[in-house]
C-alpha positions in Angstrom: 20.7 105.0 19.8 17.6 102.9 20.3 18.9 101.4 23.5 19.8 104.7 25.0 16.3 106.1 24.1 14.6 103.2 25.7 16.1 104.0 29.1 14.6 107.5 29.2 11.0 106.5 30.1 12.3 104.3 32.9 14.3 107.3 34.2 11.2 109.5 33.9 9.1 107.0 35.9 11.8 106.8 38.5 11.9 110.6 38.8 8.1 110.9 39.1 8.1 108.2 41.8 11.0 109.8 43.7 9.2 113.2 43.5 6.0 111.8 45.0 7.8 109.9 47.8 10.2 112.7 48.7 7.6 115.5 48.7 8.2 116.4 52.3 11.9 116.4 52.0 12.0 118.5 48.8 12.1 121.9 50.6 15.0 120.8 52.7 16.9 119.5 49.7 16.3 122.7 47.7 17.4 124.7 50.7 20.6 122.6 50.9 21.2 123.2 47.2 20.7 127.0 47.7 23.1 127.0 50.6 25.8 125.2 48.5 25.3 127.7 45.6 25.6 130.6 48.1 28.8 129.1 49.5 30.4 128.8 46.1 29.5 132.4 45.3 30.9 133.7 48.6 34.0 131.5 48.6 35.0 131.5 44.9 33.2 134.2 42.9 33.1 137.2 45.3 36.8 137.3 46.0 37.6 137.1 42.3 35.2 139.9 41.5 36.7 142.2 44.2 40.3 141.5 43.2 42.4 143.7 40.9 41.8 147.0 39.3 38.1 146.5 38.8 37.3 145.7 42.4 35.0 148.7 42.8 33.0 147.6 39.8 32.7 144.1 41.2 31.6 145.4 44.5 29.0 147.6 42.8 27.8 144.7 40.8 27.4 142.5 43.9 25.6 145.2 45.8 23.2 145.9 42.8 22.5 142.2 42.4 21.8 141.7 46.1 19.5 144.7 46.1 17.6 143.5 43.0 17.1 140.0 44.5 15.9 141.5 47.8 13.4 143.6 46.0 12.2 140.7 43.9 11.9 138.5 47.0 9.8 141.1 48.8 7.6 141.8 45.8 6.8 138.2 45.1 
């Protein structure tokens, strides 16, 4: 347990160093992560939500979620 705990400060220093060095690339990396998450939702979750007897409820949930995120994005 002691050996695994001693590695954590080294990892924290590495993360802080990587964050300062990659400051300019951070928005691009975050945009890529958001794009990957969007792809997973569209490719995997949306078809599953729209399938079956509760397809209308899934579509309503997707529409309400999209509307709520749009309102929050504009309000911020």
